[in-house]
C-alpha positions in Angstrom: -30.9 43.9 108.5 -29.2 41.5 106.4 -27.0 41.8 103.1 -27.7 40.7 99.6 -24.9 38.3 98.7 -24.9 39.8 94.9 -25.0 43.5 95.2 -24.2 43.9 99.1 -27.1 46.3 99.8 -28.9 46.2 102.9 -32.2 44.6 103.0 -34.8 44.0 105.5 -34.6 40.5 107.6 -37.9 39.8 106.6 -37.3 40.0 102.9 -36.2 36.8 100.6 -36.0 38.8 97.5 -33.4 42.0 97.2 -35.0 45.4 96.1 -32.0 46.4 94.2 -30.9 43.2 92.0 -33.8 40.7 92.5 -31.8 38.4 93.8 -33.5 35.2 95.8 -32.4 34.3 99.0 -34.6 31.0 98.6 -33.9 30.4 95.2 -30.3 31.7 95.6 -30.2 33.1 91.9 -31.1 36.6 90.5 -35.0 36.1 89.5 -36.0 37.6 86.0 -39.3 39.3 85.8 -41.1 39.5 82.2 -43.5 42.1 81.4 -46.9 40.7 80.4 -49.1 42.6 77.7 -52.8 43.8 78.7 -55.2 41.1 78.8 -53.2 38.3 78.3 -53.4 36.0 81.3 -55.3 32.8 80.5 -57.7 32.6 82.9 -61.2 30.5 83.5 -64.4 31.6 85.2 -64.8 29.2 88.3 -68.4 29.0 87.7 -68.6 28.2 83.9 -65.3 26.9 83.5 -64.7 29.1 80.4 -62.0 31.4 79.2 -62.7 35.1 81.0 -62.6 38.1 78.3 -60.2 41.1 79.1 -62.6 44.3 79.3 -59.7 46.6 79.8 -57.8 48.4 82.8 -59.9 50.4 85.5 -58.8 53.1 87.7 -60.4 53.5 91.0 -60.0 56.2 93.6 -61.1 56.5 97.2 -61.9 60.1 98.7 -63.9 62.6 97.4 -63.6 66.5 95.9 -64.8 68.4 98.9 -65.7 72.2 98.3 -63.4 74.7 97.7 -60.3 73.0 97.3 -61.6 69.9 95.7 -59.0 69.6 93.3 -56.0 70.3 95.7 -57.3 67.5 97.7 -57.3 65.1 94.7 -53.3 65.0 95.3 -53.8 63.0 98.5 -55.9 60.6 97.0 -55.4 57.2 97.0 -55.5 55.8 93.1 -55.4 52.0 92.1 -55.7 50.7 88.4 -56.9 46.8 87.9 -57.4 44.6 84.7 -60.9 43.5 84.6 -62.3 39.8 83.1 -65.5 39.2 83.0 -67.1 35.3 82.1 -69.3 36.0 78.9 -72.0 33.3 80.2 -72.5 34.1 83.4 -71.1 37.7 83.9 -68.9 37.2 87.1 -66.4 39.9 87.2 -62.9 39.8 88.2 -60.0 42.2 89.4 -56.4 41.8 89.0 -53.8 43.7 89.7 -51.3 44.6 87.3 -48.1 42.6 87.3 
């Protein structure tokens, strides 16, 4: 374990960014993260080289609802959400995690 030079919290040896204060060991400063609006990424299609259109946030989950305890087992299901972008020309779909 190592100590963050900024806030003195313990960090894993493999981490270069403090979980507590966002101090970057590499950049030697506190890193600021900005929130982004949904669908504000400027991404071009790798096939057509035209801008992809934001199609919304889609939520997926792994697992099923087996038998009598189906709703109870939903508590233990892995859930993920992604931003979906679609090319209006070729129909290519790309998923991005929320930042």
